[in-house]
Every structure is written in structure tokens, then in C-alpha cells.
Backbone bond lengths (Angstrom), bond angles and torsions (degrees), N, CA, C in turn:
res aa  C-N    CA-C-N  psi(-1)  N-CA   C-N-CA  omega(-1)  CA-C   N-CA-C  phi
1 M - - - 1.438 - - 1.523 107.79 -
2 S 1.334 116.06 137.88 1.454 119.64 178.86 1.518 110.51 -74.70
3 A 1.307 115.29 153.38 1.463 120.89 -179.86 1.519 109.31 -74.70
4 L 1.311 116.03 144.19 1.452 120.32 176.16 1.521 109.26 -74.39
5 P 1.317 116.48 147.68 1.459 119.30 178.84 1.528 109.60 -71.82
6 P 1.329 117.01 159.69 1.454 118.83 176.80 1.528 110.51 -66.61
7 H 1.326 116.74 152.51 1.462 120.49 175.92 1.517 109.10 -55.12
8 G 1.335 115.21 141.97 1.447 120.33 177.67 1.512 114.70 82.92
9 E 1.317 118.49 7.25 1.467 122.84 -178.54 1.528 111.65 -64.96
10 G 1.317 117.15 -25.25 1.464 120.81 -178.36 1.517 111.50 83.64
11 T 1.323 115.31 -164.36 1.460 120.25 -175.56 1.527 112.67 -63.31
12 V 1.322 117.41 -20.34 1.461 121.59 178.59 1.532 110.63 -59.59
13 G 1.308 117.38 -35.53 1.454 121.29 -177.64 1.515 115.21 -84.72
14 D 1.349 117.90 -9.23 1.461 120.66 -175.44 1.526 112.67 -61.28
15 R 1.296 118.38 -37.42 1.471 121.24 -179.57 1.532 110.73 -61.87
16 A 1.333 116.83 -40.81 1.467 120.40 178.65 1.524 110.91 -65.37
17 V 1.324 116.58 -36.13 1.469 120.30 178.06 1.529 109.21 -65.43
18 Q 1.340 116.79 -45.54 1.464 121.05 179.41 1.527 110.46 -61.07
19 Q 1.302 117.83 -46.06 1.464 121.66 -179.90 1.523 111.32 -62.81
20 S 1.304 116.85 -37.80 1.456 121.02 178.99 1.526 111.02 -65.01
21 L 1.328 116.41 -43.40 1.471 120.27 177.35 1.520 111.16 -60.87
22 E 1.330 116.57 -47.94 1.457 120.77 -177.99 1.523 112.07 -63.86
23 A 1.328 117.13 -36.33 1.466 120.60 179.00 1.525 111.35 -70.40
24 A 1.309 116.95 -35.57 1.464 121.36 -177.22 1.525 112.75 -77.92
25 W 1.334 116.95 -25.35 1.461 120.39 -173.05 1.528 108.44 -140.31
26 P 1.334 117.93 86.47 1.476 121.80 -175.75 1.532 112.72 -58.15
27 A 1.310 115.71 147.18 1.470 122.50 -179.19 1.524 110.76 -59.71
28 D 1.342 115.86 140.80 1.459 120.25 178.78 1.533 112.42 -143.63
29 L 1.323 116.45 15.54 1.462 121.75 177.86 1.532 108.92 -120.01
30 P 1.329 117.78 151.84 1.457 119.55 172.20 1.538 109.33 -58.44
31 A 1.318 116.62 145.51 1.468 121.38 -174.70 1.529 112.93 -55.37
32 A 1.316 117.89 -40.61 1.472 120.46 -179.13 1.526 111.51 -65.05
33 E 1.329 116.95 -40.11 1.462 120.49 178.32 1.524 110.74 -68.15
34 E 1.326 116.41 -41.17 1.450 119.73 178.52 1.531 110.32 -61.16
35 K 1.315 116.66 -43.63 1.464 121.13 179.36 1.533 111.03 -61.28
36 E 1.334 116.58 -44.18 1.470 121.59 178.58 1.527 111.03 -61.70
37 L 1.320 116.13 -46.03 1.460 120.63 -179.45 1.530 112.04 -66.15
38 L 1.325 116.88 -39.81 1.466 120.08 178.66 1.527 111.27 -62.99
39 A 1.321 116.99 -42.44 1.466 120.03 178.60 1.533 110.53 -62.41
40 A 1.325 116.18 -44.98 1.461 119.68 179.16 1.529 111.48 -66.01
41 G 1.321 117.31 -42.77 1.461 120.76 179.78 1.515 112.49 -62.04
42 R 1.329 116.74 -43.31 1.476 120.32 177.74 1.533 110.82 -62.88
43 A 1.340 115.93 -43.69 1.462 119.53 -179.83 1.535 111.27 -65.43
44 L 1.324 116.87 -39.98 1.466 120.33 176.75 1.527 111.52 -63.09
45 L 1.314 116.72 -43.92 1.459 119.90 179.21 1.523 110.37 -62.38
46 R 1.332 117.01 -45.54 1.471 120.58 178.34 1.532 110.04 -59.41
47 A 1.326 117.20 -44.24 1.460 120.88 179.17 1.526 111.07 -62.56
48 D 1.315 116.11 -42.13 1.456 120.76 -179.13 1.525 111.58 -65.90
49 A 1.329 116.32 -46.39 1.461 120.72 -174.99 1.527 113.68 -78.04
50 T 1.352 115.85 -38.25 1.465 119.00 -173.05 1.523 113.61 -108.93
51 G 1.322 117.71 -14.58 1.457 121.23 -176.86 1.520 113.13 88.40
52 I 1.318 118.33 -12.38 1.465 122.39 -176.43 1.523 109.70 -76.73
53 G 1.333 116.82 116.62 1.451 121.87 175.82 1.524 115.99 93.86
54 R 1.315 117.82 8.73 1.475 118.97 -179.41 1.518 112.66 -60.21
55 A 1.317 117.71 -31.32 1.467 121.25 -177.96 1.525 112.17 -63.08
56 Q 1.322 117.85 -21.77 1.459 121.54 179.85 1.528 111.77 -67.63
57 W 1.332 117.39 -23.65 1.462 121.92 -178.52 1.529 110.09 -128.49
58 P 1.331 117.74 72.23 1.468 119.52 -177.40 1.531 113.49 -62.32
59 A 1.326 117.97 -31.20 1.464 119.87 179.60 1.526 111.55 -70.22
60 V 1.318 117.68 -29.86 1.466 121.57 -179.36 1.512 111.27 -80.52
61 F 1.340 116.38 -40.41 1.456 120.40 -173.51 1.529 113.57 -108.69
62 S 1.316 118.55 19.28 1.465 121.76 -174.68 1.526 113.75 -60.80
63 G 1.293 119.41 -31.95 1.459 121.35 -177.29 1.514 114.70 -84.14
64 L 1.334 118.62 -1.69 1.462 120.35 -175.28 1.519 113.75 -86.55
65 G 1.315 118.84 -26.32 1.455 120.85 179.82 1.513 112.14 69.09
66 E 1.318 115.37 161.34 1.455 121.00 -178.05 1.516 112.47 -76.44
67 G 1.320 118.46 -24.46 1.448 120.94 -175.22 1.516 115.30 -82.19
68 V 1.304 118.15 -2.74 1.460 120.86 -178.01 1.522 109.71 -80.87
69 A 1.318 115.81 120.34 1.467 120.39 179.39 1.521 109.56 -75.53
70 P 1.339 117.21 140.14 1.463 119.42 177.81 1.516 110.83 -66.99
71 A 1.311 115.56 150.83 1.463 120.85 -177.92 1.522 112.20 -79.37
72 F 1.329 117.87 -24.30 1.461 121.49 -175.04 1.524 110.65 -129.08
73 A 1.319 116.57 143.23 1.456 121.82 174.24 1.525 108.71 -78.76
74 A 1.337 116.20 139.95 1.466 120.59 -178.14 1.527 112.04 -58.64
75 A 1.316 116.93 -35.59 1.462 120.08 -178.34 1.523 112.48 -71.61
76 R 1.311 117.12 -15.77 1.465 120.98 -177.67 1.518 111.51 -118.09
77 F 1.316 115.25 39.07 1.454 122.75 -177.13 1.526 107.90 -137.92
78 R 1.341 117.26 136.69 1.465 119.95 173.68 1.527 109.65 -153.80
79 V 1.320 114.60 147.64 1.458 121.52 172.52 1.521 106.55 -85.34
80 Q 1.321 116.19 123.50 1.458 121.08 179.27 1.522 112.07 -83.91
81 A 1.326 116.52 -34.97 1.462 121.49 -178.26 1.523 108.70 -163.58
82 A 1.331 116.07 155.59 1.463 119.89 179.11 1.520 110.23 -157.67
83 I 1.320 115.52 144.06 1.457 122.45 172.34 1.528 108.64 -139.43
84 A 1.322 116.23 153.33 1.468 122.18 173.92 1.520 107.03 -121.95
85 R 1.318 115.99 132.17 1.463 121.28 -177.73 1.531 110.33 -141.42
86 R 1.332 115.95 160.76 1.468 120.77 173.19 1.526 108.76 -60.71
87 D 1.323 113.95 152.97 1.464 119.51 -179.32 1.524 109.55 -128.27
88 G 1.330 116.13 64.06 1.457 121.09 175.19 1.514 115.48 94.86
89 S 1.336 118.05 -20.40 1.462 120.31 177.44 1.525 108.83 -156.71
90 A 1.326 115.56 171.29 1.467 120.15 -179.68 1.525 112.00 -69.43
91 D 1.330 117.42 -18.91 1.463 120.96 -178.05 1.518 113.64 -103.52
92 K 1.320 116.54 13.03 1.468 120.64 176.35 1.522 108.54 -132.94
93 A 1.330 115.23 142.83 1.459 120.21 178.75 1.521 108.98 -144.61
94 V 1.319 114.48 160.19 1.456 121.22 175.79 1.520 107.65 -131.85
95 V 1.326 115.41 137.66 1.458 121.10 172.56 1.521 105.79 -105.88
96 H 1.307 114.74 119.30 1.466 122.38 -177.77 1.527 106.73 -102.54
97 L 1.341 116.55 119.21 1.460 121.35 -176.84 1.515 110.90 -120.30
98 V 1.303 115.81 139.72 1.461 122.95 172.44 1.521 104.77 -115.66
99 W 1.335 116.37 130.51 1.456 118.66 -172.64 1.519 112.48 -146.06
100 A 1.326 114.27 168.95 1.458 121.67 -178.82 1.521 108.81 -133.93
101 G 1.304 116.18 150.66 1.457 119.61 177.22 1.513 112.55 -169.78
102 T 1.321 114.08 160.22 1.460 122.06 174.61 1.526 106.88 -108.53
103 D 1.316 116.72 122.57 1.461 119.81 -177.39 1.529 110.88 -78.43
104 R 1.332 115.49 177.14 1.467 120.70 -178.08 1.514 112.38 -59.98
105 G 1.307 118.02 -25.95 1.459 121.74 179.33 1.519 113.35 -83.45
106 G 1.342 117.03 -3.80 1.454 121.18 177.93 1.516 115.02 92.37
107 T 1.330 117.42 7.47 1.465 121.01 -179.77 1.528 109.82 -87.75
108 F 1.332 116.00 122.31 1.455 121.67 177.61 1.517 109.34 -91.37
109 T 1.331 115.85 134.13 1.457 121.70 175.05 1.519 107.71 -137.99
110 D 1.331 116.01 133.31 1.458 119.73 174.99 1.523 109.07 -119.15
111 L 1.303 115.71 176.83 1.466 123.55 -176.83 1.533 111.71 57.31
112 R 1.330 116.34 33.41 1.470 121.66 173.70 1.528 107.25 -76.52
113 I 1.309 117.89 149.06 1.467 121.68 -176.84 1.518 110.21 -122.40
114 T 1.330 115.25 132.55 1.464 121.90 175.38 1.524 108.17 -137.58
115 D 1.317 116.81 136.65 1.460 122.63 174.57 1.525 109.32 -115.38
116 W 1.326 116.04 134.90 1.460 122.34 172.24 1.529 107.41 -116.31
117 H 1.314 116.04 129.28 1.464 121.98 -179.10 1.524 109.59 -101.37
118 F 1.319 115.37 142.72 1.462 123.01 -177.52 1.522 109.51 -131.21
119 T 1.327 115.88 150.70 1.460 121.69 169.58 1.521 107.93 -122.47
120 R 1.327 114.76 147.33 1.467 120.10 178.63 1.520 108.18 -89.65
121 T 1.315 115.12 130.44 1.457 120.84 173.52 1.524 107.00 -116.42
122 T 1.323 115.96 143.98 1.458 120.99 -178.49 1.518 108.64 -120.96
123 S 1.323 116.01 129.79 1.463 120.74 179.21 1.525 110.07 -76.98
124 R 1.315 115.55 169.79 1.466 119.87 178.40 1.526 111.46 -64.46
125 K 1.321 116.16 -22.15 1.467 120.30 179.00 1.524 111.87 -87.16
126 G 1.328 116.77 -0.30 1.452 120.99 175.84 1.523 115.86 94.33
127 A 1.325 116.85 -2.37 1.469 119.55 178.73 1.528 109.30 -77.85
128 S 1.327 115.90 136.83 1.459 118.53 179.76 1.523 110.21 -109.55
129 T 1.324 114.61 149.15 1.460 122.87 -179.14 1.516 108.07 -137.64
130 W 1.328 116.32 140.97 1.452 121.32 174.29 1.522 108.27 -90.69
131 T 1.336 116.56 124.58 1.460 122.44 -177.79 1.514 110.01 -111.97
132 P 1.350 117.80 124.45 1.462 120.00 178.36 1.526 111.06 -68.22
133 Q 1.298 115.10 145.14 1.462 121.26 179.70 1.535 109.77 -99.85
134 P 1.329 116.20 137.60 1.464 118.14 176.98 1.524 110.33 -63.06
135 R 1.293 115.16 149.59 1.467 119.14 176.02 1.506 108.55 -75.05
136 T 1.313 114.97 145.81 1.469 118.77 -179.72 1.505 110.68 -105.81
């Protein structure tokens, strides 16, 4: 496994973080599903951290209300690395994200970790969709 970059390395260290995640947790999903889950996980994290896009997932963010200010500014937020993997069964997955951001108080923190859990739902026509689970 590659060594993680020192805190504050910036975007230069993101590749090492991604490689470390991939080495520690080998891929186990079809590429198309992984891509779908990664896109959703990144969007959920952005919505959670910055407030942008929360309306897209009312079941996930229903308890936050409109008056809650986001903790991070969108311009000072980035995903450093992300992977999507099975979570105990073929119908469950987790998107593991490592990210960096500057909060409203001006404090920068990198190598933050967030996991989003998903379940697969299948329609009567056989189409499957990954649905994010609310945090408990």
C-alpha cells in the first residue's frame, strides 16, 4: 500500500490517497455500477457538506431543514479520493470518500472520511437503481 501524503499536501497528494484506497479495498462491483455509485456518492457528499443539491435527495436530507447553513463553502471543498464497493451483499454498497475542505470558520482539514450506504432496488420491469440510505 502506498503511503498517504502529509496533511496539507493539496491536490498533489490526491493520487496517492486514491491509490491507497484502491490497494486496501479491491474492486468488487461491475464498472458501470461503480461509476454510478461514485457519481451519486460525490454528489451526496457535496450536498451534505455545502448544501448544494440537497433537494435532489429529500429522504436523505429531510431532517436538515432549509435554514441550516452548510458547513463548507463549495469553492473550498474537494473530493480527494473515492471508491464504491459491495457492503455485505450484492444489493448493498458503500461509497467511501476522502475529502478536504475549509469550514465557515476558515479551518482547513484534509483526509476527512465519509461513507454513504446504498441499497439496490429493482423495479417490476427489472431495472435496478441504487438508493442512498439516510444516515442514522
